[in-house]
BAMIKOL-773319 format. One record per residue (C-alpha): x, y, z; residue in three letters. Coordinates in nm, 3 decimals. Example, Ala and Ser with C-alpha at 12.3 -4.5 7.8 and 13.67 -1.06 7.14 Angstrom:
<recs>
1.230, -0.450, 0.780, ala .
1.367, -0.106, 0.714, ser .
</recs>
This chain:
<recs>
-2.812, 1.606, -0.244, unk .
-2.618, 1.850, -0.406, unk .
-2.756, 2.210, -0.516, unk .
-2.687, 2.400, -0.785, unk .
-2.668, 2.704, -0.909, unk .
-2.636, 2.797, -1.283, unk .
-2.427, 3.132, -1.308, unk .
-2.395, 3.397, -1.585, unk .
-2.772, 3.437, -1.684, unk .
-2.850, 3.711, -1.905, unk .
-3.139, 3.741, -1.995, unk .
-3.524, 3.646, -1.919, unk .
-3.579, 3.280, -2.101, unk .
-3.256, 3.161, -1.946, unk .
-3.374, 3.245, -1.552, unk .
-3.706, 3.083, -1.621, unk .
-3.508, 2.819, -1.774, unk .
-3.278, 2.739, -1.501, unk .
-3.566, 2.707, -1.260, unk .
-3.825, 2.452, -1.430, unk .
-3.508, 2.281, -1.456, unk .
-3.477, 2.279, -1.074, unk .
-3.176, 2.499, -1.061, unk .
-3.184, 2.650, -0.647, unk .
-3.007, 2.933, -0.716, unk .
-2.900, 3.186, -1.059, unk .
-2.578, 3.380, -1.068, unk .
-2.555, 3.737, -1.253, unk .
-2.213, 3.894, -1.316, unk .
-2.141, 4.243, -1.240, unk .
-1.827, 4.276, -1.420, unk .
-1.821, 4.497, -1.708, unk .
-1.479, 4.265, -1.840, unk .
-1.701, 3.981, -1.888, unk .
-1.907, 3.883, -2.158, unk .
-2.193, 3.724, -1.882, unk .
-2.226, 4.082, -1.761, unk .
-2.542, 4.264, -1.707, unk .
-2.616, 4.571, -1.621, unk .
-2.974, 4.704, -1.381, unk .
-3.206, 4.710, -1.627, unk .
-3.139, 4.383, -1.748, unk .
-3.062, 4.247, -1.384, unk .
-3.426, 4.346, -1.289, unk .
-3.577, 4.186, -1.664, unk .
-3.381, 3.826, -1.534, unk .
-3.547, 3.906, -1.189, unk .
-3.889, 4.008, -1.262, unk .
-3.913, 3.592, -1.444, unk .
-3.817, 3.373, -1.172, unk .
-4.047, 3.199, -0.971, unk .
-4.022, 3.183, -0.581, unk .
-3.748, 3.010, -0.348, unk .
-3.465, 3.065, -0.635, unk .
-3.146, 3.241, -0.451, unk .
-3.097, 3.557, -0.688, unk .
-2.669, 3.553, -0.654, unk .
-2.389, 3.927, -0.760, unk .
-2.085, 3.839, -0.861, unk .
-1.828, 4.089, -0.808, unk .
-1.483, 4.120, -0.890, unk .
-1.300, 4.371, -0.733, unk .
-1.570, 4.639, -0.709, unk .
-1.538, 4.902, -0.516, unk .
-1.812, 4.955, -0.233, unk .
-1.947, 5.280, -0.406, unk .
-2.025, 4.989, -0.720, unk .
-2.170, 4.721, -0.460, unk .
-2.395, 4.961, -0.328, unk .
-2.508, 5.120, -0.562, unk .
-2.639, 4.732, -0.780, unk .
-2.782, 4.670, -0.453, unk .
-3.014, 4.915, -0.458, unk .
-3.077, 4.839, -0.770, unk .
-3.129, 4.444, -0.734, unk .
-3.248, 4.279, -0.526, unk .
-3.004, 4.007, -0.413, unk .
-3.029, 3.759, -0.205, unk .
-2.625, 3.654, -0.144, unk .
-2.312, 3.836, -0.298, unk .
-2.016, 3.634, -0.463, unk .
-1.666, 3.785, -0.450, unk .
-1.478, 3.605, -0.620, unk .
-1.214, 3.846, -0.606, unk .
-0.908, 3.975, -0.453, unk .
-1.159, 4.072, -0.149, unk .
-1.092, 4.098, 0.228, unk .
-1.279, 3.925, 0.516, unk .
-1.370, 4.313, 0.579, unk .
-1.477, 4.426, 0.258, unk .
-1.669, 4.113, 0.188, unk .
-1.900, 4.125, 0.510, unk .
-1.998, 4.531, 0.427, unk .
-2.272, 4.529, 0.274, unk .
-2.541, 4.361, 0.518, unk .
-2.606, 4.072, 0.282, unk .
-2.462, 3.697, 0.302, unk .
-2.222, 3.586, 0.104, unk .
-1.960, 3.399, -0.104, unk .
-1.526, 3.405, -0.078, unk .
-1.438, 3.216, -0.433, unk .
-1.131, 3.044, -0.386, unk .
-0.911, 2.957, -0.700, unk .
-0.752, 2.637, -0.687, unk .
-0.512, 2.448, -0.906, unk .
-0.521, 2.117, -0.666, unk .
-0.540, 2.047, -0.344, unk .
-0.452, 2.270, -0.038, unk .
-0.494, 2.366, 0.294, unk .
-0.797, 2.579, 0.307, unk .
-0.872, 2.641, 0.706, unk .
-0.673, 2.978, 0.752, unk .
-0.935, 3.050, 0.458, unk .
-1.247, 2.962, 0.636, unk .
-1.040, 3.135, 1.000, unk .
-1.011, 3.442, 0.774, unk .
-1.385, 3.392, 0.643, unk .
-1.524, 3.279, 0.937, unk .
-1.880, 3.472, 0.825, unk .
-1.876, 3.336, 0.532, unk .
-2.214, 3.158, 0.404, unk .
-1.994, 2.993, 0.215, unk .
-1.669, 2.931, -0.016, unk .
-1.658, 2.882, -0.379, unk .
-1.343, 2.666, -0.580, unk .
-1.294, 2.715, -0.908, unk .
-1.029, 2.677, -1.146, unk .
-0.756, 2.945, -1.091, unk .
-0.678, 3.035, -1.493, unk .
-0.472, 3.299, -1.583, unk .
-0.620, 3.622, -1.650, unk .
-0.947, 3.479, -1.640, unk .
-1.247, 3.546, -1.295, unk .
-1.464, 3.248, -1.301, unk .
-1.635, 3.129, -1.655, unk .
-1.286, 2.923, -1.810, unk .
-1.485, 2.571, -1.828, unk .
-1.114, 2.489, -1.689, unk .
-1.133, 2.203, -1.413, unk .
-0.870, 2.106, -1.140, unk .
-0.789, 1.828, -0.976, unk .
-1.076, 1.752, -0.771, unk .
-0.984, 1.607, -0.393, unk .
-1.138, 1.526, -0.124, unk .
-1.185, 1.790, 0.130, unk .
-1.233, 1.730, 0.543, unk .
-1.473, 1.886, 0.733, unk .
-1.434, 2.296, 0.712, unk .
-1.703, 2.320, 0.906, unk .
-1.906, 2.493, 0.586, unk .
-2.037, 2.481, 0.296, unk .
-1.820, 2.446, -0.015, unk .
-1.981, 2.534, -0.379, unk .
-1.690, 2.323, -0.645, unk .
-1.687, 2.492, -0.969, unk .
-1.489, 2.533, -1.291, unk .
-1.535, 2.310, -1.616, unk .
-1.840, 2.114, -1.518, unk .
-2.051, 1.968, -1.770, unk .
-2.294, 1.708, -1.723, unk .
-1.973, 1.492, -1.834, unk .
-1.784, 1.438, -1.539, unk .
-2.014, 1.658, -1.268, unk .
-2.165, 1.334, -1.153, unk .
-1.724, 1.228, -1.107, unk .
-1.673, 1.559, -1.004, unk .
-1.953, 1.524, -0.644, unk .
-1.819, 1.142, -0.638, unk .
-1.413, 1.257, -0.573, unk .
-1.491, 1.620, -0.411, unk .
-1.820, 1.523, -0.212, unk .
-1.986, 1.868, -0.274, unk .
-2.286, 2.074, -0.016, unk .
-2.331, 2.277, -0.453, unk .
-2.196, 2.294, -0.749, unk .
-2.157, 2.625, -0.973, unk .
-2.147, 2.599, -1.379, unk .
-2.197, 2.823, -1.683, unk .
-2.006, 2.776, -1.945, unk .
-2.060, 2.381, -1.919, unk .
-2.450, 2.484, -2.038, unk .
-2.373, 2.740, -2.260, unk .
-2.478, 2.792, -2.614, unk .
-2.202, 3.083, -2.655, unk .
-2.124, 3.267, -2.354, unk .
-2.448, 3.460, -2.170, unk .
-2.682, 3.236, -2.353, unk .
-2.776, 2.940, -2.230, unk .
-2.864, 2.558, -2.400, unk .
-3.197, 2.469, -2.208, unk .
-3.077, 2.126, -2.323, unk .
-2.768, 2.135, -2.147, unk .
-2.920, 2.244, -1.851, unk .
-3.175, 1.994, -1.799, unk .
-2.925, 1.774, -1.842, unk .
-2.695, 1.868, -1.635, unk .
-2.930, 1.905, -1.325, unk .
-3.028, 1.551, -1.406, unk .
-2.733, 1.364, -1.345, unk .
-2.679, 1.598, -1.008, unk .
-3.004, 1.463, -0.971, unk .
-2.895, 1.097, -0.984, unk .
-2.585, 1.123, -0.802, unk .
</recs>
């Protein structure tokens, strides 16, 4: 079964709705330049709204170690997602499972990255949109990856209309959606979330 992460959750209502429609994980953005950015107070509201067994993922972009540590002291995150130019040694500093994001445009050999981030819980492939660190709504050319020996997650421009095709071509472990289920940046459309989950489960 393909797992589903709904990213860019900014409020308790959307967190509850994502869980209700069947998301396996929700993502919270700790990058101040993002329209979906959260502070610690709002993050606590989101986390309190979640039922058990939903994975809580925190997204960081080129944050310094002190910022990540301070966030973890206030917010009980399960997994860290590093979306910038973070080195392998930086990613493993925080005693948490982590996902490393790779920004791609087309088929490429990912084995050197897998080797470098060998202790990552997984890799996430997103579209390399200029000047945007995720949530761009742009997709890249999907391709069938060889067995990387590590779960990988497909992101970038996914929505209910194309996710089944993306899964059929790329065969990812999981899919990650943000702008594809939104009314506006940071505000989710609950019907779109339900439709997205239904299309994924239908594959």
